[in-house]
N, C-alpha and C positions, 0 to 999 in steps of 0.2 A: 235937833235934842229928840231921842227916846223917849221911849214911856218906860218906865219900871214897874214891876207889883211889888208893894208892901207887902213881907210875907206876915208879917205879924198882925194884918188885913185882912188879907185874903182870906175868905172862908171854903176856898176847891170846890166853889159849883160848877165852874165847868164853863158860865155863860160865858167868857170871853175866847176863848181857844176859836171855835167857829167863827167868828166874828171876824179873824183876822186875816187878810188876802193874800199877807205876805207869811203867812205860817210860822209867824214869828213868837207863838204861846205855844206850851207844854208845860206838861204838870210834871213835876219833879221833886220827891219826898215831898206828897204832901197837899202843896201850895202847885201854884202857876210861877212860871217865870215867862219873863221877854227876853229873845234873843234882840240885842242894842243893837248889831247887823244887817238884820232882819228886819227892825224895825223900821218902818215908814211914814211913823207921826202921824196916823190917821188919827189919831181918837177914837176908834170905833170898839174896842175892848174900856176904856173909861165911858163909854157911852152906857154900856150897858151893864157894867159893877154894881150892883146891889149897895153894894156896899164903902167901895170911890174906893178900891185899894191901885188901883193903875194909877200912878202918878208920876206927871212931863219930869224928868229927868234933865 
C-alpha cells in the first residue's frame, strides 16, 4: 500500500518532498502528490508532515 496526500489537509509546505528517497512526491496545482508507482511505503513523508496529510492507502 502506498501513501497518498490528502489535498484537503495539505498546506503545501514542501516538508515531505525532500524526505522521499524515491522522488515520488511532487507539487501539482498548489498541493503535493505522491506517485503510487514510485512510493515504497516508508512513511518518511508522514513523519515530517506538520498536518498529517500523507495517509497510507
